[in-house]
MIDREN-757326 format. One line per 4 residues: their letters; for each residue x, y, z of C-alpha. Coordinates in steps of 0.5 Angstrom, whole numbers. Layout:
! MIDREN-757326
A = X:Y:Z ~ ...
! end
This chain:
! MIDREN-757326
MNDF = 8:-43:22 ~ 4:-44:15 ~ 7:-47:9 ~ 10:-42:4
TFAN = 13:-41:-3 ~ 17:-35:-4 ~ 19:-32:-10 ~ 20:-24:-12
PTKF = 22:-23:-19 ~ 23:-15:-18 ~ 30:-13:-18 ~ 31:-7:-12
YFGN = 36:-2:-13 ~ 36:2:-7 ~ 41:8:-4 ~ 44:14:-8
KQLQ = 45:15:-15 ~ 41:9:-17 ~ 38:12:-22 ~ 44:11:-27
VLPS = 42:3:-28 ~ 36:6:-32 ~ 38:6:-39 ~ 41:-2:-38
ELGG = 34:-4:-34 ~ 30:-2:-40 ~ 32:-7:-44 ~ 33:-5:-51
AKVV = 26:-2:-51 ~ 24:2:-57 ~ 17:6:-54 ~ 17:8:-47
MLAY = 11:10:-43 ~ 13:15:-38 ~ 7:15:-33 ~ 7:20:-27
GTGS = 2:24:-23 ~ 1:31:-22 ~ 7:34:-24 ~ 11:34:-18
IKES = 17:30:-21 ~ 18:36:-26 ~ 18:41:-20 ~ 24:37:-17
GLYD = 28:36:-23 ~ 27:28:-23 ~ 23:29:-30 ~ 29:32:-33
RIVK = 34:27:-31 ~ 29:21:-33 ~ 27:24:-39 ~ 35:25:-41
LVED = 37:18:-39 ~ 31:15:-43 ~ 32:19:-49 ~ 40:17:-49
TGAR = 38:10:-51 ~ 35:12:-57 ~ 28:10:-54 ~ 22:15:-56
IVEF = 18:17:-50 ~ 10:17:-50 ~ 8:21:-44 ~ 2:19:-39
GGIA = 1:24:-33 ~ -5:26:-29 ~ -5:20:-25 ~ -9:22:-19
ANPT = -10:18:-12 ~ -15:12:-12 ~ -13:11:-19 ~ -19:10:-24
LSKV = -21:4:-29 ~ -23:10:-34 ~ -15:12:-33 ~ -13:6:-34
EEGA = -17:4:-40 ~ -14:11:-43 ~ -7:9:-42 ~ -8:2:-45
ALAN = -11:5:-51 ~ -5:10:-52 ~ 0:4:-50 ~ -3:0:-56
DEGV = -4:6:-61 ~ 3:8:-59 ~ 6:1:-60 ~ 9:2:-52
DFIL = 13:-4:-51 ~ 15:-1:-44 ~ 12:3:-38 ~ 16:7:-33
GVGG = 12:9:-27 ~ 15:15:-23 ~ 11:17:-17 ~ 8:13:-11
GAVM = 3:8:-10 ~ -3:10:-14 ~ 2:11:-20 ~ 5:4:-20
DCAK = -2:1:-19 ~ -4:5:-25 ~ 2:3:-29 ~ 1:-4:-27
AISL = -6:-5:-29 ~ -5:-1:-36 ~ 0:-6:-37 ~ -5:-12:-37
VARQ = -11:-8:-40 ~ -7:-6:-46 ~ -6:-14:-47 ~ -12:-17:-44
DRAW = -20:-17:-47 ~ -25:-16:-41 ~ -19:-15:-36 ~ -23:-12:-31
KRHW = -28:-17:-30 ~ -23:-23:-31 ~ -18:-21:-26 ~ -21:-16:-22
IRHE = -28:-19:-21 ~ -27:-26:-22 ~ -19:-27:-20 ~ -18:-31:-26
PLIA = -11:-33:-28 ~ -7:-29:-33 ~ -7:-31:-40 ~ -4:-25:-44
EPIP = 3:-23:-42 ~ 3:-16:-39 ~ 7:-10:-42 ~ 14:-10:-38
HGFV = 14:-5:-34 ~ 19:-2:-28 ~ 19:4:-23 ~ 22:10:-20
VTCA = 19:10:-13 ~ 19:18:-10 ~ 15:17:-4 ~ 14:11:2
GSGS = 8:8:4 ~ 4:3:-1 ~ 10:-1:-2 ~ 7:-3:-9
EGNG = 14:-3:-13 ~ 15:-10:-9 ~ 9:-14:-12 ~ 4:-15:-17
RAVI = -3:-12:-14 ~ -6:-6:-18 ~ -11:-3:-14 ~ -16:1:-18
FNEK = -23:4:-17 ~ -28:3:-22 ~ -33:9:-22 ~ -39:6:-25
TNVK = -40:0:-19 ~ -36:5:-14 ~ -32:-1:-12 ~ -24:-1:-11
TGED = -21:-7:-11 ~ -14:-11:-13 ~ -11:-18:-14 ~ -4:-20:-13
YPEL = -1:-23:-19 ~ 6:-25:-20 ~ 6:-23:-27 ~ 5:-16:-25
NARF = 11:-15:-21 ~ 16:-10:-24 ~ 22:-12:-27 ~ 26:-7:-23
AILE = 25:-1:-17 ~ 29:4:-16 ~ 29:7:-9 ~ 33:13:-8
PETT = 31:16:-1 ~ 33:23:-3 ~ 27:24:-7 ~ 23:23:-1
FTVP = 26:29:2 ~ 21:34:-1 ~ 14:29:0 ~ 9:34:4
REQT = 8:33:11 ~ 1:30:11 ~ 3:25:5 ~ 9:23:9
IAGA = 5:21:15 ~ -1:18:11 ~ 5:14:8 ~ 8:12:14
YTTL = 2:10:17 ~ 0:6:11 ~ 6:2:12 ~ 5:1:19
SHLM = -2:-2:18 ~ 0:-7:12 ~ 5:-9:18 ~ 0:-9:23
EMYF = -5:-14:19 ~ 0:-19:17 ~ 2:-19:25 ~ -5:-21:26
STDI = -6:-26:21 ~ -5:-33:23 ~ -1:-37:24 ~ 0:-34:31
GNVL = 4:-36:36 ~ 12:-34:37 ~ 13:-35:29 ~ 19:-32:26
ADDL = 15:-27:22 ~ 12:-24:28 ~ 19:-22:31 ~ 21:-19:25
LEAT = 14:-15:24 ~ 15:-13:31 ~ 22:-10:30 ~ 19:-7:23
MKNV = 13:-3:26 ~ 18:0:32 ~ 23:2:27 ~ 17:5:23
MANL = 14:9:28 ~ 21:11:31 ~ 23:14:24 ~ 17:18:22
ETVL = 18:22:29 ~ 25:23:27 ~ 23:25:20 ~ 18:30:23
ENPS = 23:33:26 ~ 28:33:21 ~ 25:32:14 ~ 32:31:11
DYRA = 35:26:15 ~ 37:21:11 ~ 38:15:15 ~ 30:16:17
RASL = 28:17:10 ~ 32:11:8 ~ 29:6:13 ~ 22:9:12
LWAS = 22:7:5 ~ 25:0:5 ~ 20:-1:11 ~ 15:1:6
SLAE = 17:-5:1 ~ 18:-10:6 ~ 11:-9:8 ~ 9:-11:1
NHVL = 14:-15:-2 ~ 12:-21:2 ~ 19:-23:5 ~ 15:-21:12
ACGK = 9:-25:10 ~ 12:-31:9 ~ 9:-37:14 ~ 3:-32:15
EGIY = -4:-32:12 ~ -4:-25:10 ~ -11:-22:12 ~ -13:-15:10
QVRN = -20:-13:12 ~ -18:-6:15 ~ -14:-5:8 ~ -21:-6:5
IANQ = -25:-2:9 ~ -20:4:8 ~ -20:3:1 ~ -28:4:0
VSVN = -27:10:5 ~ -22:14:1 ~ -25:13:-5 ~ -32:15:-2
TGCP = -29:22:1 ~ -23:23:-3 ~ -19:23:3 ~ -11:20:3
YGLA = -11:12:4 ~ -7:12:10 ~ -11:17:14 ~ -17:13:13
LAAV = -13:7:15 ~ -12:11:22 ~ -19:13:23 ~ -21:5:23
QPQY = -15:1:25 ~ -15:3:33 ~ -23:2:33 ~ -22:-4:29
YRFV = -18:-8:34 ~ -23:-5:40 ~ -28:-9:36 ~ -25:-15:35
KVTS = -21:-16:41 ~ -25:-21:44 ~ -28:-25:38 ~ -23:-31:39
ALMT = -18:-33:45 ~ -12:-33:39 ~ -14:-25:37 ~ -14:-23:45
WQLK = -7:-27:46 ~ -4:-23:39 ~ -6:-16:42 ~ -4:-17:48
RFAI = 3:-19:45 ~ 3:-13:41 ~ 1:-9:47 ~ 7:-11:51
NVFG = 13:-12:45 ~ 11:-6:41 ~ 8:-1:46 ~ 12:-3:52
VDPQ = 5:-4:56 ~ 7:-7:63 ~ 3:-13:64 ~ 4:-14:72
GKTD = -2:-15:76 ~ -7:-14:70 ~ -12:-18:66 ~ -11:-20:59
IEVV = -16:-15:57 ~ -14:-10:61 ~ -7:-10:57 ~ -10:-11:51
VEGI = -14:-4:52 ~ -8:-1:54 ~ -4:-3:48 ~ -10:-1:43
DALL = -10:6:47 ~ -3:7:46 ~ -3:6:39 ~ -9:11:39
AWTK = -5:16:43 ~ 1:15:38 ~ -4:16:32 ~ -6:23:35
KIGA = 1:25:37 ~ 4:24:29 ~ -2:28:27 ~ -6:22:23
HHTL = -12:21:28 ~ -19:24:25 ~ -25:21:26 ~ -29:18:19
TELG = -34:25:20 ~ -27:29:20 ~ -25:26:13 ~ -32:27:10
VTIE = -36:20:12 ~ -43:22:14 ~ -48:17:17 ~ -52:16:10
DVPK = -45:14:7 ~ -44:8:12 ~ -49:3:9 ~ -46:4:2
IAKA = -39:3:4 ~ -40:-3:8 ~ -44:-6:3 ~ -38:-4:-2
TKII = -33:-7:3 ~ -30:-14:1 ~ -30:-19:7 ~ -24:-23:8
PMKY = -26:-30:12 ~ -21:-30:18 ~ -20:-36:22 ~ -20:-32:29
CRLN = -25:-27:27 ~ -31:-27:22 ~ -34:-21:20 ~ -40:-19:16
SDDI = -43:-13:13 ~ -47:-11:18 ~ -41:-12:23 ~ -37:-7:18
EILL = -43:-2:19 ~ -43:-2:26 ~ -35:-1:26 ~ -36:5:21
EQCL = -41:8:26 ~ -36:8:31 ~ -31:11:28 ~ -35:17:26
! end
């Protein structure tokens, strides 16, 4: 089990009628930027509830809508300029991962010159203090409410990347499961697969070998899969929606990562696929993840051992009379079968990737050095071709 230091400064409000804490959590802010996506919060009535609560504090609202999936650096810079022009002293993000990542980035770019080069490319320590911010989470999946990572797409360089800075953690996150009842089916599936992928990538990071984190991760993975199937049958099942929403936070707020290295190679590949095609990030993950495990299954004895454990403990593969590799392959097949069952599986071709796109995507993908599995850009290119 690896050494770790754990702290999470974000306060989580989870359950029914949690939005009522918003006025007290704004901390006397005078000018609040309300950041949101393409308008679904207005259709649901959530927008009106939030506006009233904020205005009742006497704060002035500065609207910043239109944040799309794969938030761009130009959108961040637009928001940062608006925040500075209007004297914004608090940013309230209402939405999913794209909105939260964009709001975190705005909070830093508004206060720091040349922030992209310093903090997204060079990963330098923060100097400026970001604008305080908090979130009202409307869909499960990214878990962005529980960390300081802001994943942003730079259109000029065609690179999507992010770094996790604790200083960028939200002051608070409000999670009301009922707000997720109306999330469209495809978005629900993509969100749950995103959560599952984040959990799997932690699981396959070192330290490996009967560590506590792996038992917790296995339980959470099985819970996500079971509750997604329930939600697909009954979108208004409160218990299942609540479980998916909290699992999403747990997958990214570092609790389950304690003692693990936290290597996210599939995430980096999917980031580049999603910005090159415009497909949902979760579906890009689903297109790559099963094939990725086939690709790396024999890269080391440690990887084979963990894949065997995954097959047995998560998918119930019976190891009797089988070689380790046979168990591993059966487990990967089970993951792919479940991906198809829930409607998440697509080839990269179906998502819009062509053979001509592959070298560009591979080149843009950040390579993570792993103790048990070392890939390079050529490996990524071969893997992508296998996913077409």
